[in-house]
C-alpha positions in Angstrom: 9.9 -174.3 39.7 8.0 -175.7 42.6 5.1 -173.5 43.8 5.9 -173.4 47.5 6.5 -170.4 49.7 9.2 -171.2 52.3 10.8 -168.6 54.6 14.2 -168.7 56.2 14.6 -167.6 59.7 18.1 -166.4 60.3 20.4 -163.4 60.4 20.0 -161.2 57.2 23.4 -160.8 55.5 25.0 -163.8 57.1 26.4 -166.3 54.7 24.6 -169.5 55.9 21.2 -167.7 56.0 21.6 -166.2 52.5 22.9 -169.3 50.8 19.9 -171.2 52.1 17.5 -168.5 50.9 19.3 -168.6 47.5 18.9 -172.4 47.2 15.2 -172.1 48.0 14.7 -169.2 45.6 16.4 -171.2 42.7 13.9 -174.0 43.3 10.7 -172.1 44.1 11.1 -168.6 42.8 10.2 -167.3 46.3 12.7 -165.7 48.7 12.0 -164.5 52.3 14.6 -164.0 55.0 13.1 -163.3 58.4 14.9 -161.7 61.4 13.0 -162.7 64.5 13.6 -159.2 65.9 11.1 -158.0 63.4 8.4 -160.6 64.1 5.1 -159.7 65.7 2.7 -162.3 67.0 -1.0 -161.2 67.2 -2.5 -163.9 69.3 -6.1 -162.6 68.9 -6.0 -162.8 65.1 -3.6 -165.7 65.0 -1.2 -163.9 62.7 2.6 -163.9 62.8 3.8 -160.9 60.9 7.3 -160.1 59.6 8.0 -157.5 56.9 4.3 -157.3 56.0 4.1 -161.1 55.5 1.9 -163.4 57.6 4.2 -166.3 58.3 1.2 -168.5 59.1 0.3 -168.3 55.4 3.6 -169.9 54.2 4.1 -173.5 53.3 7.1 -173.8 55.5 9.7 -172.1 57.7 13.3 -173.2 58.1 15.0 -172.0 61.3 18.7 -171.5 60.3 19.5 -169.2 63.2 17.1 -167.8 65.8 19.5 -165.1 67.2 23.1 -164.0 67.0 23.7 -165.1 70.6 21.8 -167.5 72.8 20.0 -166.4 75.9 16.8 -167.3 77.7 15.2 -164.7 75.4 16.0 -167.0 72.5 13.4 -169.4 73.9 10.8 -166.7 73.6 11.6 -166.3 69.9 11.1 -170.0 69.3 7.8 -169.9 71.3 6.4 -167.4 68.8 6.9 -169.9 66.0 4.4 -172.2 67.6 1.7 -169.9 66.3 2.8 -170.8 62.7 2.9 -174.5 63.6 -0.6 -174.3 65.0 -1.8 -172.8 61.7 -0.4 -175.8 59.9 3.0 -174.4 58.8 5.8 -177.0 58.8 8.7 -175.7 60.8 12.1 -177.2 60.2 13.0 -178.3 62.9 10.0 -178.6 65.2 9.9 -175.8 67.8 9.5 -178.2 70.7 12.7 -179.9 69.6 14.7 -176.7 69.2 13.6 -175.6 72.7 15.0 -178.7 74.2 18.4 -178.0 72.7 19.0 -174.2 73.1 19.6 -174.7 76.8 22.8 -176.6 77.2 21.5 -178.3 80.3 18.4 -179.5 78.5 20.5 -180.9 75.7 22.8 -182.6 78.3 20.0 -184.1 80.3 18.5 -185.7 77.1 21.9 -187.1 76.1 22.6 -188.5 79.5 19.2 -190.1 79.8 19.9 -191.7 76.4 23.1 -193.2 77.8 25.3 -191.2 75.5 28.9 -191.0 76.8 29.9 -187.4 77.7 32.6 -185.7 79.6 32.2 -185.8 83.4 29.9 -182.9 84.3 28.6 -181.2 87.4 25.8 -178.6 87.4 25.2 -176.6 90.6 24.3 -173.2 92.1 26.4 -174.0 95.2 29.7 -172.2 95.3 31.4 -174.8 97.6 30.2 -177.7 95.3 31.6 -175.9 92.3 35.0 -175.5 93.9 35.0 -179.1 95.0 34.2 -180.3 91.5 36.9 -178.2 89.9 39.5 -179.5 92.4 38.3 -183.1 91.7 38.5 -182.7 87.9 42.0 -181.1 88.1 41.2 -179.0 85.0 37.7 -177.9 84.1 35.7 -175.9 81.6 33.0 -173.5 82.9 30.2 -173.3 80.3 27.3 -170.9 80.1 23.9 -172.6 79.6 23.2 -170.4 76.6 26.2 -170.0 74.2 27.5 -171.2 70.9 31.0 -171.7 69.5 32.6 -171.7 73.0 31.6 -168.1 73.7 31.7 -167.4 77.4 33.5 -170.6 78.2 36.4 -170.5 80.6 39.2 -173.0 81.2 40.3 -173.2 84.8 43.2 -175.0 86.4 41.9 -176.9 89.5 45.3 -176.6 91.2 45.4 -172.8 91.5 45.3 -171.4 95.0 42.0 -171.0 96.9 41.6 -167.3 96.5 42.3 -167.4 92.8 39.9 -170.3 92.3 37.1 -168.5 94.3 37.6 -165.4 92.2 37.1 -167.3 89.0 34.0 -169.1 90.3 32.5 -165.9 91.7 33.1 -164.0 88.5 31.5 -166.8 86.4 28.6 -167.3 88.8 27.7 -163.6 88.7 26.4 -164.2 85.1 25.7 -167.9 85.4 24.0 -168.7 88.7 23.4 -172.3 87.5 27.0 -173.3 86.9 27.8 -176.0 84.3 31.2 -177.5 85.0 32.8 -180.0 82.8 36.0 -181.9 83.2 38.5 -180.9 80.5 39.0 -183.6 78.0 42.5 -184.1 76.4 41.7 -184.0 72.7 44.0 -185.2 69.9 44.2 -181.7 68.5 40.7 -182.0 66.9 37.1 -182.8 67.4 34.4 -183.7 64.9 31.2 -182.3 63.5 29.1 -185.2 62.3 26.3 -184.1 60.1 22.7 -185.5 59.7 19.9 -184.6 57.5 16.5 -186.1 58.2 18.2 -188.5 60.6 20.5 -189.8 57.8 24.2 -189.5 58.2 25.8 -187.2 55.6 29.4 -187.2 56.7 32.0 -185.7 59.1 34.3 -182.7 59.2 37.0 -182.1 61.7 37.8 -178.9 63.5 41.6 -178.9 63.9 43.3 -176.9 66.7 45.7 -174.2 65.6 48.3 -172.6 67.9 47.9 -172.7 71.7 44.1 -172.4 71.9 42.5 -174.9 74.3 39.4 -175.4 72.1 39.1 -176.2 68.4 36.5 -173.6 67.4 37.0 -171.5 64.3 36.7 -168.4 66.5 39.8 -169.6 68.3 41.8 -170.1 65.1 40.8 -173.6 64.3 40.3 -174.8 60.7 38.0 -177.3 59.0 39.4 -180.5 57.5 38.1 -183.7 56.0 37.7 -186.7 58.3 36.5 -190.3 58.1 35.5 -191.7 61.5 35.0 -195.4 62.2 31.5 -196.9 61.9 31.3 -197.2 65.7 31.7 -193.4 66.1 29.1 -192.8 63.4 26.7 -195.2 65.2 27.2 -193.2 68.5 26.5 -189.9 66.8 23.4 -191.4 65.1 22.1 -192.5 68.5 22.7 -189.1 69.9 20.9 -187.1 67.2 18.0 -189.6 67.2 17.1 -188.5 70.7 16.1 -185.1 69.3 14.6 -185.7 65.8 16.2 -182.6 64.2 15.7 -182.1 60.4 19.3 -180.9 60.1 21.9 -181.1 62.9 25.6 -181.5 63.7 26.7 -183.8 66.6 30.0 -182.6 68.2 32.1 -185.6 69.0 35.7 -186.1 70.2 38.0 -189.1 70.5 39.5 -189.8 73.9 41.6 -192.5 75.4 38.4 -194.1 76.7 36.6 -193.9 73.3 34.5 -191.3 71.6 32.3 -188.9 73.6 29.6 -186.4 72.6 29.7 -182.8 73.7 26.4 -181.7 72.3 23.9 -181.9 69.4 23.4 -178.6 67.6 20.0 -177.0 67.5 20.8 -175.7 63.9 24.0 -177.2 62.5 26.6 -175.4 60.5 27.0 -175.1 56.8 30.6 -173.8 56.7 32.1 -177.0 58.0 30.1 -179.0 55.5 31.4 -176.8 52.7 35.0 -176.6 53.7 35.5 -179.9 55.5 33.2 -182.2 53.5 33.1 -180.4 50.1 29.3 -180.6 50.1 26.6 -178.0 49.6 24.5 -178.3 52.8 22.2 -175.5 51.8 21.2 -177.2 48.5 20.7 -180.6 50.3 18.6 -179.0 53.0 16.5 -177.2 50.5 15.9 -180.4 48.5 15.0 -182.2 51.7 12.5 -179.6 52.8 10.8 -179.5 49.4 10.6 -183.3 49.5 9.0 -183.2 52.9 6.5 -180.6 51.9 5.5 -182.3 48.7 
């Protein structure tokens, strides 16, 4: 047993959170799952309390999931963890890194500034510009700035009549005043999750489309499968994740007629795809990595 106390920030009862806590407990004898909803930051005393435990007294914190759904409030939860970092607790991954990735626009800007190929994208608050861009793209995907697993995304045909197009834009804009509009990419029935631990490439799984869904997410009926991309695609994903410096992450990549493109770099990375598509235990590998870093 290694005498270290490491907490897992996640969703109690969720598989990925619990298997990570299990892996840590088997190695350290200590188990703590933290729901950020229960955390209280006392800035005067410098304490960050959850379930009677001062997180600032732990050796490390792993952020597996910060909330069930992303929103601007998610950023506030991450900010609280800076109190633990200031007290010398190692947070995996660093809070400033996660903050840059929760907001889809922040992640996109970093990728674009790093010259990473992405789908054509327009971001605007202007209704007329949104309509013009959708018409120009022919077919577009409207994406909320805060979402995971394609939640809240909407596919729109740029050739529908003006009234119908305006209705879609107005409905989306009501909840998403800053509109993120991306040209729909024709995928070969799959995209890839390329997994990195400590900046090192672990492998790739594919998300394979099933039925008539326009995206490949598991929520839309997709399934995980093994996949071996060429070295050039691995190199692209490696360049993309290096812009952020995450301890554990997945780069979402797709093949197109013009070569591979990157959709995003995940703030947390998924364990299920690694297990089912790569036949590897991401929780065990992550736990070993964290222990190595702390020792």
